[in-house]
N, C-alpha and C positions, 0 to 999 in steps of 0.2 A: 067602236068598241072591240076588244079582243074576244077570244072564244070563251073566256071566263066572265065576261061582263066588265072587266077593268077597262078604263079609257085607254085607247091605243095611243102609243108614243111613236112618232116618226122623228127619228133623231139622225144626225150626222156628226162624225168625229171630226174635230179640227183642233190642233194642239197649239196653245198659245206660244209655246217655247219653239215652235218650227215656222213662225212667221214673225213679222214685226208689228208693233202696236198700231202703227199708222194703217196697216192692211186690214185690221180686224173688222172695221165697220163694213167694208166691201164684202169680206167673206161672210159675215153675218147676213147681209142683204142677199147674197147669192144663195145661202142655204134655204132662205125662206122662198126666194124665187123658184127653187127646185120643188117646193112643196112640203118642206120639212117644218116641224114646229118646235124643235128642240136641237141644241147643240151639246156635244159631249167632249170634255177634255180630261186627260190625265194631268196630275201635278207631278213634276219632276223634282224630287228632293234635291238631287245634286246640282240643279240649277240654282236652288235657293240657299243651300249651305255647302258651298264648294270647299270651304275650310271649316273645321269644327268650331262652331260658335259664331261664325261670320255669315250673317244673313243677308240675302241680296234679293232684289227684284220681286219681293213679296206683293208689292202694290200692283204688279201685272196680273195677279189672280183676279182681284176684284175688278180691274179695269176691263179684263176680258169679259167678265160676267156682266158688267155694266153695259157694254157694247152689244152683248146678246139681248139684254133686257130692253135696251133702247130699240131694238129691231122686233120686239114682241116674241122672242124665242125664250123658252125654258131652258134650263141647264141640268146636265148630269155631270157630277164631279167624281173623278176617280183618283183620290189621293195616294193610292198604293198602300204602304211606302215603296213596295216594289211594283213596277208598271210594265216591264218588258218593253213593248212599244218599239223595239229595234233601236232603243236609245241606250247610250252608253251605261253599262252596269245595270241596266234595268231601272235606271233612276236612282239606285242607291249610291251615296257618296263614297269615293274610293278611300277616303280616310277611314270610313266605318268598315267597309269590307276587308281593308288591309289589316284591321285590327282583329276582326271577328272571324274572318274566313267563311268557313261553312256553317258557322252558327247563326248567319243571318236567316231571316224568314222562319224563325223559330221562337219558342218561349224562353230562350236564353236570357238570363237577367240583363246582361249588358246590352243586348239588342233591344229588349223592352224599354230600357231606360232612354236609349236614344230616340226611340219611337215617341216616347212621352214628350220629349223636348221638341221633336219635329211637329207632332200635332198641336203643341201649344202655339206654334208659330203660324201654321197654315190654316187650321180650322177656323180661327177668327176671320179669315179673309173670305170665307164662303158661307158660313153656317147660317147666317141670319139674311143671306141675300134674297131678294123678292123673286129671283128668277129660278131658285133652286128647286129641283123636282126630285132627285134621288142622289144617293151617295154610295159608292162601291166600297167594300171591305176587301182589302188586298187585291190580287189580281190572278186569276187562273191558278189559284193555289193548288188545286188538285192535280195539275201537271207537275208539282214540285214536291209536295209533302202532305203529312196527314197530322199535323200538330194543331189540333182543336183548341187547345189551351191558348196558343198564340192568336188564332183567329178570333176567339172570344174576347180575349184582352183588347185586341184592336177595336172590335166593335163596340165594347164598353167604353174605350177611350173616346171614340167619336161621340157617343152619346153624352158622356160626362161634359164635353166641351160644347154641347148645345146643338147638336145636329138633331133636328126633330123630324126631318123628311124620312121617307123609307130608305133603309138601308138595303143592300142586296150583294150577291156574289155573282161572278161570271166564270165559267169554266167550259172546257170541252165537253161533249155530250157522251163520252164513254162512261161506263159505270165507275170505273177507277177514278176518272176525273171528278165526277159528281160527288162521290162518297168522300173523297179526300178534301174537296173544297167547299162543300156546303156547311152552313152553320144552323143549328136548330133554331126556329122561329124567325130566320131572315130569309126573304125570297131568293130564289136561285134563278139565274138566267144562263143562257147557253151561247157558245160562239161557234161559228161554222160559215162555210162559203156556199154550200149546196146541201141538198137532202134535208129540206126543212121539215118535212112530215117525219122522217125518221129522228131527227134531232129533237123535235118537240115531243114526240112519243117517248123517248128516253128520259126527257125532263119529266114528263107526267108520271112515269113509272116511279120515280123518286119524290116527286112533289105534285101530287094530283090537283092541288088547289092553288099552285102558283100560276099566274098568267103566263102564257108562252111569250117569251122575249129573247130575240137574238141580239145580245149586246154587242157582238161584233160580227157583222156581215161582211165577210172578206170579199169585197167586190173587185179588188185588185191585188197587187203583191209588191214586194219591195226587191231590191237587187243586191247582189254581193259582187265585191271586186273580182274580176277574172272570170265571172260566170255570165251567161246570156241575160240580156234584158227580158223581164217578165211582164207580159200584158194579159188582160182578159177581155174578150170580145164584149162590146157593149150589149149586144142582143142576149148573149148567154147570161151575164150579170143581171140583166133586166128581168129575164125569165126567173131567176133564182130569187129575185126580190119579190116578184108577184107570187111566187109559191109561199114565201113567208107571210105576206099580207092575206092571201087566200085562206091560209090555214089559221087565220085569226090572230096572228102574231104581232107584236110590236118590234121595231127594228131600230138598230143604230148602225148606220152605214160606216164601215171601217175601211178605207177612210172616205170622208166626203171632200175634205181638202187635206192633202198630205203634207205639203210644204218642204222644208229643208232642214238637214242636220247641219246646222251652222256650226262653225268652230270645230270642236272635237266632240260633237254630240252623237255621232253615228255609233251604234253598238256593233255587235257580232253575234254570230250563232256558233255553237260548238256541238259537233256530233261525234259521239264515240261508240256507235253501234256496229255490230259485226266485225269487231277488230279494228274499225276505222277511227282514227283521231283527227278530226278535221276542224280546223278554225276558219270561219267564214266572216271576214269583216264586211260591214254594210256600207254601201256607197254614200256620198254626200246627199244626193237627191232623195227626197222621200215623196216624190211625186205619186207613187203607189198606183198610178194608172187609175186615178180617182175621178170622181165626176167633175171636180175642179182641179186644173192642173196645178204645177208647182206656184205659178204666179197668180193663180186664182181665176183663171179663165175657164168658161164652160167648155167641156169636151162633148163628144158624142155620147158618152155615158151619161152626162148631165141630162141631156134631152131625152134619152131613153128612159132614165129614172123618173124624170118629171112626168112623162106620159103614164107610167104606172102608178105614181103616187097620186095623180090627179083623180083616179078612181077610188082612193082609200082615205085621202086627207080630209081634215076638218074643213068646213066650208068658209073659213076666213079668207079674206082677199089674198091672193097670191102676189107677191112683191115682183116688180120689174127688175131685171138685171142691172147692176150698176154699170157705168161706162168704165172700160179698162183704161189703165195709164198707158201712155205711149210707150212704144218699143224703140230702142236705140237703132240708129243707122249703123250698119256694119262698118267697122274700122279696124285697121291693124296699127298697133302702137309698138314702137321700138323700146326694148329695155335699155336704158341709157345710163343707169347707176348700178353699183354693186356694193355689197358690204358683207364683211365677215360675220359669221355667227359667233357671238360672245357667250362663252360658258362661265357660269358662277361657280367657283369652288365651294364644295361641301365638306371637304376633308378627307382623311385617310381611314380606310376600313381594311381588316383583315380578309373579309369576303365581300362580294359585291352586294350592296343593299338594294332592295326593291325600290321602285318609284315610291310606293306607299310609305316606305321607311323614311324616305327623304321628304315626305311631305308634298310630292309632285303628282298632280293629277294626270297630266299629259304633257308630251314634249319630247325632248332630247336629252339623255343622260350619257355622258362620257365616262367609260370605265377604263382606267389607264393602269397597266400592271407591267412587270418586267419578267422576261425569260432570263434566268440566271445563266452565266457562261464562264468559261467556254463550254460548249457542249455541241455535239453534232446535231444537224437539222433533224427534227421529229415532227410527226403530225401534230397539229394544234386542233384541239376540239372546243367547240362552243356547247355549252350545256344550258338547257332551259332558257332559250331566247324568247322573250316576249316583247316586241313581235318581230322587229327587222333590225338588222344591225350592219353598220359599215365597219369593217375590220381593217385596220391600218397597222403595218409593222414599220417602225422607224419612219413614220409618216408617209409611207407608201400604201396606197389602197390595194389590198390584196383579194377582198372578197366582200360581196353584199349578200347577206344571208337572211332568209325569211324563217321565222321560228315555226316548227312543226311539232314540237313536243319531244322529238328524238334529237340526240346530239348531232351537231353539224361538223363535219370534217373540213379542215382548212388546209391550205398549202403548208408544207413542212417549214418549220422556223428553227434556226439555230440560235445559240446564245453567245454573248449577251444580246438582247434585243428589247425594244419598247413596243408594247401592244396596246393599241387603243381600239376599244369597241364603242361606237356611237349607237346607242339603241333609241329606236323610235317606237313609241306606243301607238298602236291602232286601237280600234274600239274595244272596250271591255265587253265581255260576253253578257248579253242580256237574256239568253235563253240556252240552256244546256248545262251539262255538269260542271263546267268551268265557271259558272257564275261565282263572282266574288274573287276570282283569281287575281294575282298580282302581275305587275309588269316589271321588266328589267332583264337581268342576266343572272342565271344560276351560278355560272363560274366558267373558268377556263382550265383546261388540263392538257398535259402531254403524256401519252400513254396513261398510266395509272397515277400520275403525279398531278395534284391540284397546284395551280399557281396562286399564291397568296400575296396580299398587300395591293390595295387598289386605291389610287387617288381619283376621287369622283367629283365631277362638276355637272352642272345642269343648265338647260335652256328651256324655260317654261313656255308652253303654248296653251291657248292660241292668242294670248295678249300681244300687243304691239310692243316692240322693244325700241329703245333709243339706239340708233345705229350710226356709225360713221361711213357715210356714203363717199364713194369716189367714182369717176367716169369709167364705164365699161370700155376695155380695150378689145377684148375677143372672148369667145366662150373658153372658159378654162378647162383644162383636163379634169376629169372627175376625180376629185380628192375628198369629197364630202359635202356637207350642207353649205349653201351660200345664198345670201339675199340678192334680189334684183328689183328694180323699180322703174315704172313707166308712168306717164301721165296722158290723160285724155280729156279734151275739152268738149263738154256736152251743152247743147243749147238749153236743155230743160231736164228736170227729173224724169227718169225713164227706167223701165225694166230692160234687162239684157241678159246675155248669156256669155261668159268669159272662157276663153280657150287659151291654153299654154301649148301651142303646137309642137314646140321643141322640148317640152318638159317629159320628164320620166316620172317622178313622183315628189309631192310637196304639198305646200299650203299656199293659199292666196288670199289677200285682203283687198277689199275695194274701199278706199278711204280707211275708215277705223273698224270695219265689219270684217271679221274673218269668214270668208265664205265657205270654207271647209277644205277637205282633202281633195287633190286630183292624183290620178294614177293612170299611166298609159296602158295598163292592163284592161281598162274599161270595165263594164261597158260604157259608163258615163264619160263624156269627152268634154263637156262644157258645164261650168258652174253657174247656177242662178244668181244673177245680181238684182236684188229687190230695189224698186224704185226709191224707197225712203233713205237708202244708204248713199244715193248718188245726189249730185248738186249741179245746178246750172253753173257752167264755168269749168275750172280746172279740177280734175279728180285724180287721185294717186292710186296706182295698182302696185302692190307689193307681193313679190313672189319669194317664197322659201323653197328653193330647189334642192332636194337631197342628193340627187345622183349626179347631176350634171346636165346642163341644157345642150341640145343640138342646134338651136337657133335662138337668137336674141330678139324675140318678139312675142307679143300677146294680142289677142284679137277679142273684140267685142261682136256679138251676133244678136239677131232679132228672132231666133228660134233655138230650142233646146237641141241637145244631141245625147239622148240617153242610152243609145245602143240599138 
C-alpha cells in the first residue's frame, strides 16, 4: 500500500513503437521477472496517422495490451495527444503542426477538432481492455502551458468514449508545473529522477489527498548526436528507487525497456535560454541505460532494481527471465551495388515551401534556383535551414551546412549559375520552444536580394524506394546522397548491431526495416538490428549515405557501441 492507503503500483515503461511485436512477450516476461506488476506505454499519434485521415497500425495498441495481460501485467496508457518521449514532434503529426504551428496543445478549435478524430480512433483500442489500470490526460502540460479549457476538454473526451478507469496527470514537481498541469478532480502524479521526499512533499502541498506516485522515475537518460553518451550508475538509481518506495510511493520506471527510434522516429530538444538557440537531435538508440537494454537483455540495473522491488512488491510469484535470442557472429560485408537517389518533382514555387507544405514528413527535399547573370561573384546566404543542407553550384558540391537558426554564409557565387540545396530533416522538436516548427529552407539571398523561383523535388523517407542498382566501381567523390547495397547470409534469426565504418551520415535498412539514422559525430556508432527483421539465409543491407563513403563495407557485430 502507498502512504495514503491506495494499492501500490510497481510499473515500468516500454513503448510498443520502439520495439517489434514479436519482441513484446519477452519484454513483458522480463518486466514481471524484475518484480513489476504493471507496464506503461505512450501512444504516438504520428505513428497511427502519418497522413491526415490515413490510419495505420492501430491493432498494435491492443496487441501490446494483450501481451501484457497474458503475462499478468496491468497497463497504464498515456495517449497524449502530445507525449514528448524524445519522439519526433512529441508524437504530434507533422501535417497537423505544419497547419497549426503554435496553436497546438491549446483550446484552439482546429486543434480540438483534430483531437476528437484522434480519440475516436485510438480510445476503442484500450478503453475496455481488461488490463487497463489508469489513463493519462496530456503529458507534462505544466512544462508548456496553462490552458485548463484544453485539459478539461481532453479529459471529457476520454470519458465520453468509455474510459472508466481513473484518469491522471503527470508533471514536474515545481509549483509552476503543477499549477499549470493539474485538472480539478483528477489525481496528479509527479516526474523526477531523485529527491523523492521533496517531490512528494511538493505534490502533497497542492494535492494532500492524492497518493504519492512518481509516474516517470528517470533511472537513465537519452543521448544527442555530437554529445557524450549518458549513463547512470545502477547503485545510484537503485537508491533513488528505494527512496520512492520507502516514502510510500508508487512508481513507473522510465524507462524499463527503452528500445529504438526506428526509421525517422527520433525527436530533438530545443534550448533558447540565456541567449542560446541550440537544436539537439536525438540519436537512433533509445537504450536509455535502462534495466533492459535495447535488445531486451537484463543489465546490472535490472538486478539492482529487482533486489529493491523484492522488498516492496506484491507476493505473487515472480517470473523467470526469458531466454535471449542468439546474437550474430561478427562479419564484414562489402557494398557491391549502388544506385542514384531519385527525386520526384513537385512543381515550381516563388519561395521555397516547407516539408509540411509539400506533405512530406521526413526525407530529402531539393530546392533548385538560379542566380541571374551576368553578375560579379557575391556571397550566398542560406536562411532558416531546417536541418542540414548540401549546397551545389552548377552540380559542384560547395558546402554541407547544418541549420542553427542564423543565416549561413556560403562561398561567393557569380551569375548566371544554378544552385541546388538538398535539405535533410532531422528529428522534430519534442521538447522546447520550437515544438511544432517546420522543416525545409527559408530562402537564399545575395546581399539584400532574395533569390526567387524554385523547382522543388522530394525523396521521402524512411520507406524503401524502387532503385536501379549497378555494380560499385569505387567510392565516388562526395557530391550528395547515394544508395549502396550489401548482402549477408545468416544461419538463423539473430540480434545484431550494424556499423557503417566509412559512413559520414545517412540511413540504413536491414531487409525492409529502416533501422534509423547513423552519423559519425557519435556517440552512437552501431545501430541495433532486431532479430524479427532478420531471416535465415540471404539478408539485404541498404545504406543511404548523404555525404560520401570513405570505404565500401559495412559490418555486423554482437555488441552495441553507444559511446
